[in-house]
N, C-alpha and C positions, 0 to 999 in steps of 0.2 A: 618397545616401550620408550616413552619420553622421560627424560631424567634431567633435573636441574640441580646443580651444586651452587649455592650462593653464600658468599661471605660479604657481609655489609656492616654498616655503622652500628647496627643494633647489637651485634654479638662480637665484633672484632674492633680492636683499637686501630688507630691510624698507622701505628708502627707495623702491624701485621699486614694491613692492606698495602702498605708501601713495599714490603718484602715480596708480596705476591705480584704486585704491579711490575716490579723489576724483572720478574720471571714470566711475563705474559707470553712471550714467543715460545719458550720451551713447553709451557703448560698447554698452550693452544695446539702445538704440534703433537704432544703426547695424547691429548684427548681427541684429536682429529684422526688418529691412526685408523686406517680402514679395518684393521683387525679388532679394534676397540669399539668403534661406533660407525654407523652408516653416515652420520653427519654430526657436526658440532658447530655451535655459534658461541663465541665468547663476547660478553658484554662487560667492559671495564670502564667505570666512571670514577668520579672523584670520591665516592663513598661506597662503592660496591664492586665486587668482581664475581661474575656469574658465568657458568658454563652450561649451555643447553645442549643435551645430547639426544640423538635419535639412535638408541642402542638397545634393540630387543634382546632380552636375556642377560643384560649386563647388571650385575648386582651393585647396589650403591656402595658397598664396602670396597669392591674392586675399583670403582670409579674414584673414590676418595683416596685409595692407595696410590693410583696412578697420578692423581692431582698432587698429592704430597711429595712424591718422588720428583716430579717435574719442577715443583716450586721449591725444592730443597727445604721442606718443612718437616717437623716431627709429626707423624700421622695423628698422634693424640691431640696435639695442639690444633691441627687443622679440624679435626672432628669436633672439638669443643666450639670452634668459631663458625663452623659450616652448617647451614640448614639444607636438608635434602628434600626436594620435591619430586614426586614421581607420578606417572600416569596423568589422570585428569587434573590434579592439583597444579601441574606445571603451567597449564594455560591460564588458570585464575591468577597465579603469581605473576606471570609475564604481563598479563593485561593490567594488573595493578601497578607493576613497575613502569610500564610504558605510559601510564596515565599520571605518573607522579605521586601515586598514593603511598609508595614505599620510600620516598625520598626524605632526607632530613628536613628539607623545606617542602612540606606537602603541597603538591600541585605545581611543582617547578616545570617550566616549559621546555627546558633543554633536553630532558630525558628522552622524549619521543625521537628527536633527531639522533641521539646516541644509539637508540635501538635500531633505527633505520640504517645507520652506518655499520652496525654490527652485522646485520644480515647481508648487507651489500658486500662487506669485506669477506664474509664466509662464502658467498656466491662467487665472487671474483677469484677466490683462492681454491675453488672446487671443493669446499668443505661442507657445503649445505646439503640438504636432502629435500625431497618433495614434502615430507611431513613438517620439517622445520620451516620451509617456505610458507606453507599454509598457516602455521602457528604464528609466525612473525607478521605476516601480512594482516592477519586477523587482529593481532595486538595493535597494530598501527591504526586500523579502522576504529577499534574500541577507544583508543586515545582521542581520536578526532571527535567521536560521538560524545565523549565526556566533556571535551573542551566546549563544544557547541551547546550541549544541553545543560551543563551545570555552571559553566563559567569559571570552573576551578582553575584552569590554566590561563584564563584571560587576565588574572590579577598580576601577571608579570612576576610571579614568585620564582625565585631561584636562590641558590646559596649566595651568589654575588650580590643580588638585590638585598638580601638579608644583611650581608656584611656592610654594604654601603649605608644601609639604614642605621646600623650599629655605630658607624663613625660619623654620621651626618652632623651631629652637634659639634664634633671636634673640627670638622672641615670648615664650617661656617659658610663662606661665600664660595660656592662651587665654581663660579665663573672665573674667580681669581686664583683658585688652587692649581698648583703645578702637579700634574699626574703623570706617572710613568707606568705604562702597560708592558709587561714582560710576557712574550708569547705571541704567536700569530695564527693559532689554530682556531677551531670552531668556538671554543670557549672564550678565546680572546675577542672574537667578534661579538659574542653575547655580552661580554664585560664592557666593551666599548659602547655598545648600544645603551647599557644601563647607566654608564657614566654620563653620556650625552643627555639621557633623559633627566638627569639631575642638574643639568646646566653646565657640566664641565666642558671647557673649550681648549684649555692649555694642556694638551695631551701629547706625550711622546711615546714611541714604541721601540722596544729593544728585543732582538731575537738572537738567542745563542746559536741558532742554525743559519743565521745570515739572511733571513727573509724580511727583515724590518723595512727595507726600502720599498719592496713590492707591496707589502701590507699597508704601509703609510700612504703610498701613492694611491692605492685603490680606496682607502678610507678617509683621505683628506686630513691626515695628522702628520706629526713630525717624526722622522726616523732618528734613532740614536745609535751611533756607531759604537763598536766594542771599546775603542780607546777613549770614548767620551762617557762611558758608563759611570765611573766614579764621580766625575764632576756633576753628572745628572743626578746622582743619588744625593749629593750635598745640597742641591737646590730643589729637590722634589718634596712636596708635602705629603703625597700619597702614592704608594706603589701597589699595583694590583698584579700579582704574579700568577700566571696560569700556563706555564710552558711545559712541554713534555721532556723533562730531563730525568736522569737516573740518580744524580747526586745534587745536593743543594747548590744552587747557582750563587746565591747571596749568603756569604758566611759572616760570622762575627768579625773576623779580621778585616773584611772589607768595610764594615760599618765603623769599626774602631778607627780605621785610617781616615775615613771621611770626617769623623768627629774631630780627630787630631788636626787634620789639615785645615779645617775651618775654624779652629780655635785661635784666640788672640795670642800674640807672642809672649813667651815667658822667658825670664833669665834664670838660669840655674844658679844655686849657691856654689859657685866655683871661682877661685881666684879672688875672693873678697867681694864678688858681685852679689847684691841682694836680689831676691825674686821681685819681679814686677809687682808693685803694690796695687795696681789697678784691679778691681774686682773682675773675675772672669764670669761672663754671662752664662746662664743656663743653656744647655744644648738646645738647638732648634727642634721642636717636636716633629716627629715624622711618623706617619701611619703606614703600616705594611699589612697587606691582605694576601695571604698565601692560599691560592685555590688549587695548587698543584698536588698531584699524587703520582709518584713520590714528591716530597716537599721540594719547593723551589727555594725556600728560605730556611736556613738552619735554625732550629728552635732556640738556641742560646743567643740569637740576635736580640731576643726580647730583653736580655740583660744589659743592653747598651743604653746608656743614659739618653733620654729623649726619644726613644723608639718604643712604639706600641705595636705588637704583632698579633694579628688575628689569623689563626690557622683553621683548617677544616673542623677539627675537634671542637674548638671554642665556638665557632659559628654554629655547628650543629646543636650544641648544648642550648643555644639561645633561639633555636627555631620556634616560631610562634605556633600556638594551637590553631589549626585551620577552622574556618567557619564550619560548624558541625553539620548543618543542613546540606551544604554542597558536598562535603565528604561522604556523608551517608548515602546521598543520591548516587554519587560516583561509584561507591562500592557496590550498590545494588545493581548498577549497570554492568559492572565487572562480573558479579556472580551470575547474572542472567546470561551474559555473553559466553562465559565459561561453560555453563550448563549446555547451551546450544552447541558450542564447539564440540563438547564431549559427545553429545548425541549424534552430531553429524559424523564425527570420527567413528563412532560405534556403528553407524549406518553403513559406512564404507566397508566395514568388516563383513557385511552381508553381500557385498558385490560379487565375490566369487561364486556364491550359491546362486545368485540371480543370473549370472553369466551362464552357469551350467544349465539352468532351467531354460533360458532363452535359446541356447544352442540346441537343446533337445527338441524344442518346439519348431525352431526355424529349419532344422535338418529335415524333419517330417514334412514341413510345409514345402520346402524346395523339392523334395522327392515327389510330392503329389502334383506340384505344378509341372515338373518335368514329365511325369506320366501323362498328365492331361494333354500336354503339347504333343507327345508322341502319338496320341490317339487322334490328332487333328483338331484339338480344341483351340489351337491358335487362330483358326478361322471362325468367322461368325460369332464375334463377341468374346473371343478368348481373353482379351485384355480385361474385360469387365469381370470375368470369372476369377482371374488372378488377383485383381484388386479386392474382390470380395473375400477371397481366401485369406489374403494378408490382413484385411480388416478384422476378419473373424479371429485370426491368431492373436492380433493385438488385444482384442477384447477379452479373449480367454486368459491372456497373460497379465492383464491389468490388476486383477485382485491379488493373485499370488505375488506380483511385484510389490504392491503396496504392503502386503503382509510381511514379506521378507525384510523390507526396509524398516518396518515397525519393530520386528524382532531384533534387528540390528541395533536400533536406538535403545531398546530395552536391555541391551547387553546379552542377547541370546543368539548372536550370530553363529556360534558353533552349533547350537541346537538346530537352527534353520538349515545350515549346510548339511548336517547329518540327515535331516528329513528329505531334502532334495536329492541327496546322493542315494538314500534308501529307495526312494520312489522312482527316480529317473536314471540313476547311474547304471553302469554296465555290471 
C-alpha cells in the first residue's frame, strides 16, 4: 500500500517544520528501513515535509510513531500537524503538490523540480521502488500537462516572487539597489532569476559552504568572501537568504554591530566631555527576505532599527488568491489523472491471474505443436499449421485478457484470480 505522511504550512508552524528539517537524515533513514517499507521518498521544501512510502501492511500509526522517534518529536504533536494519505489518495495528493496546487503561492514553478530531485535522490540512494518510480514519474507528467494546458505555472509564481512583490515599493529603483544573495543551491538560482527579472544588476553572493566564487562565476555576479560579509551587510539594501544551514546565519548581534559601526561618532559623558550635539541620522533601511528552512536569519533581527524582515510565515500569509478558473481546471486535471492512475494500478493487480491463464493456454499449445512435429507435420506446410495454432490461441485469449484487465480496474482483481485458479489451476 502507498502511504504519505505530510506536514505542511496549513497545519504546522514554521518552528515545527524547522525542527523536522533539521532531522531530515535520521527521519529518511528510519522510514527507508527495509523492514519498515519497500521504498521511501522524502520531499522537503521550504513549507512542507513529506514522506512517501511503499509499505504494504504498514499501519499509519506505526509510520507516525517511527517518524516521531526519528524526528525527536512528541507523537501527539506530530499527529496534530501531520496529514496521512493512503492508497489511491496518495497519487492525487502528489499530483496536486507537484503542480503547485498545494503551495503557499499556488502555482509556484519550483516545486516540480523539487519533486524530481526527491525521486532522483531516493533512486541514487537505493531507497526507491518500482511503485514509487511509477507514481513520481506520473506526477511530473501531470505537472507538465497542467503547466501547458492552464498556464498556472507560467505566471512565474513562487514564494520569492511574492516576497519581491511585497518589497517592490520599498526598493524603488531595482537597477540601483545593492542586493546580497545568500546560498548557492537550486533555490538561489531561482531567486537570482527573479531578481534579474525585476532589473536588479548589483548582486553579490555569499555562501557559508564556500561555493560563492563558483556560483558567481557561472552566473555573472560578484562573490562575497566570509571576511567581507559584515561590510557587505552594511552597504546592502536587500538580502535574499536561501541557504541550507541548520542554525541562523545572520543573528541580531551581527546586525547590531553593523549598525554601530556605521553610526556617526559620539563622545561619552566622561571626564567632563559632553556628547556630540550633532543629530544622529536614522539607520539606513535594509530589507531582509528569509527563504530558508531552517531559518537563515534569526527572528529577533526584526527588532533592529532600520531592518525589515520577511520570513516564510509572513510571506505565506500574504499569498494571493489564484485565478479561480486556472486552478479549477488544474484540479480537474489532477483528479482525472489520479483516477486513471488508480485504475491502471488496480489493473496491474490482475496481471498474476492473466499470467496464469496465458501459461495454461501456452503450455497446451506448445504440447500440441511438439506432438504435430513428432508426427512429421514439420514437412509440407508445418510452419503454416504452427502459425495458425498460435493465432487461434491468441484469439481465444483476447476476450479473457480484456475481461481480466477490466475486473482489475474495477477493483475485483482478487475475484478474477480466484476464478482463473478455480478453472485452470491444478
